[in-house]
MIFI-622737 format. One record per residue (C-alpha): x, y, z; residue in one letter. Coordinates in steps of 0.05 Angstrom, whole numbers, plus 5000, padded with zeros to 4 digits. Layout:
# residues N
XYZA...
This chain:
# residues 409
068326551035M061926951035D062227590995S059828251022F057628440953F058428200881P064628490852F069228320795C075728710794Y076828590719S070128880700I071929510738T078229600696M074429560631D071030130596T064929920556E063130400499L055730590493P052230310432T049831020412I054331510377F060031800417S066232210400A072531820383K076132090445R071231740492T074731090477S080631380515F076831550577V079431190638R074930930695T077031050767S077130430811V077730900868I070831200855R067930520844E070630280910I068130900946L061230790916K061430080942L063630301012T058030811015V052830270996E055729771045N058030051112S061129381133D066829501085I072929841117L076330271065S083530471060F082030650987A080031380983G084231980995G079332231046L081232801093P078632731164N072233151168P073233301243H079333751232L075334361210L072334731268S064734681262K063835281307D067935721260I064735401199L057635541225S059436261243S062336391173V056636071137M051536491176E055737121162S056036961087V048636861083V046937481123K052137981100D054937741034H049237390999S048637940945R054937680910F055837000944A049336760913L050637050845Q055136880785Y062237120794G068637280757D070936690715S077836760747S075036720817G073237160874Y078637690880L079237670957A080636920953L085736990897R089337510936T089437060999Q092236500957I098136930934T099637151002E099136481038K099135900992L104335960936T111736120931D112436260857V116136930855P112237230797W105337060825V099937600831T092437560842S091737620768D095836980760S090936580801I084836230772S080135900821I078235200795T073034660814H078434280853G085234200823S082233650779Q078834170736Q085634520728G088533870700L082733810650D083534520627I090934450616L089733790579G084934170532K090034740522M096134340509F094733600491M093033240426D095632630387E101833000372E103633200443T108832820484N107132830558V112032590611L109232280675L112132030739E111431260748D107331150789P102831750774V096532040803Y090531690771L086532330766G091832610719A091232000674L083632090673Q084132820656A089432760600F087632100567S081632350527P086132830490Y090332260467Q097332500479P103432030476N105231860546F112431740570F114031510641S120131650686V121231180744P120831470814M125931420869E124731590941T127432300928D124332420863G125032210790P130831780767N135532320737L139031840689Y132331620658W129432320659L135432590618E135031990571E127832100557I128632850545L134832760501S131432220456Q124532530453N121433220445K117533250509I112433810510H109233740580V111733440646F106533310699Y109133250770I106733160842N113233300880P110933320952S108332680986Y106532420917Q100032050906N100631460906P108131330921S108631830980T115632030954Y117832730962T122833060915W129333300948S130734040942V137033870902E132933480850K127834030848R133334530828K136734060779Q130133880745I127834610741A134334770704T133534170657I126334360640L128535070625D133934820579E129334350542K123434850541E118534380572V111834610599I111334420673L104734240708I106334210782E100833910824D101734120897E095433840928A099233560988Y104334100998R102034311067Y101333611096L108533511120D108233171188F113433641218L110734251186G116034331135N114134671067V118434471009Y119935010956P116034860892S119834640831V116635220796S120035710842S126835510813F124935600740R127036160696E121736020644R115636300680N111836260613D112335500614L110235400686T103535220716F102135060790V095934740816L093434740889G087334520928S083334660989F080733930990S086333681034K087334291078I080034501089L074834051060S073533700992P066333880999G067934610978F070734330912R075634890905L082634910880G086935400841W091835460784A097835930778V097536120704V103136520667P100837170635E101536930564V096336380575Y091436720623R086236920570S086236230539L085735900606F079936330625T076336220559A077035470565V074435500636K068435910617Q066635330571G066934860631N063035230684D062635990670L065436080740N067035640801S062535570860N061836300883Q058636130950F064235650968S069436170948Q066636680995V066136191051V073235961042V075636691039S072036841104Q074936221135L082136421116L080637121147D078136841213Q081736201226M088636161258D091435861195W098035641223T094635291283K089634961234H095234681191L099134451253D093034061276S092333701210I099733551205Q100133271276S093832881270Y095832541205Y102832401232Y099632001290E095231621240K100831451196Q104831161256K098630751275I097830441206L105330331198S105429991265S099429521249L102529321183L109229141216K105528761271E100628351228Y103928321160I111528401173P112728191100E109528821075A114629331048K113730091048F117630731056V115231141115V113031811085P114732511109E107532741101G101132641061G095532151070M097931491044F102530891050L105030560985W105329831006V108229230970E105428550989F110528060963P108527400928D101427580911V097727730847L094428400853Q087728180822K087027590869E088727990932M084128560911M078128110901N079127700964Q080228341005C073728640979L070027980993A072728021064S070228731074G076529131066V078829591008A085329840980M087130140914V091229690868P097929980845G096729820773S091530390772E097330880778F101430690719S100630820646Q104230170632V099529570642S103229090688K102028620745L104028920811S103628740886S103229470906Y097129770939F095730490962R093030531033M089931161061N090831271136F087431961147S080131751152F079131101191L079731091266E085130681302K080230091319E077630071248E084730081220M086629481264E080529071242V082029251171G089329051174V087328391206K082728261148R088228401099I093127971138A088327381135K087427461060V094927491052Y096126861093R090626501056D093826650989I100726451014N098925791044T
């Protein structure tokens, strides 16, 4: 089989330390196979990629965007082109409190604008994690959280996920046998599993975390991508311990990742520290993007915009699900309620072999082992459906099907 490009999956998984001096913590930095695959797909347009969590760029009205950009340059450049408040543009923080969070105690002062929600993860890692910190993760878990937290060398614990949230038996076992300091969660259309916590489990776990005095980091990047327009209450909204509760959000999936804007809901006791750590990162988030996004929120029909994203992704999910059932009926997956991914098990294959052969055939997925703190063989892959068009998805699935058949003959 001719290769589209030279690629060795095992090399991507390794981190080579530089020969020059570097801090001890750099040995704990994880590489992202997703970014490596995205880089390869940019360099080679023949590769059909199900790998990235790429929102569809056509869902943001270019007419409204052009009008807003012109207005910001003409009428708001005095502060849009200048440094800003480290906590973020006040108008945008106010809009977030009114439209995009359900935490009862939230105010504009609770909001800190971040460089995507990823920066929020890094800041919270710096604030709370070191070699003596016990951090509980979902299994599987969002790769970006592992990348953000790993350099601070915490002790990771993992709780297995069920289709309606964490396994409660194992959660209580872990919490009873260990002093867990931080629990990181992604409860709505989880990346990568696509599982969504039930309301009942959200309430139960909020109560358990209060009793155990555990810091909660709730990542709600996909909260508004329910296919039917439902919005689940955050786990944080059920907590009594507001002082131990952080919520992260993002504009990447509901507007555009190009703005590189997210936000963190920060309890009062930690606001000064959060801001000080953030100042060491960037002084302040992209001021121009903040003003543009604020103007977009003012001028757009926000409900209609979210409806268009939700219905569009619903149709794309149905297309990919149908193609997998048609061409690879052995593939196993739970049909998600929302989000941008399918979490697909391809039985009777070794992940590394399937990964390499798919890439050589011009199609990319993300291997499931990237989303687990425990190194293990797995036949799971994360597949994104939001970006490719129907015809491209069909060609891509056919390529995957051929690889799967070749391996199993």
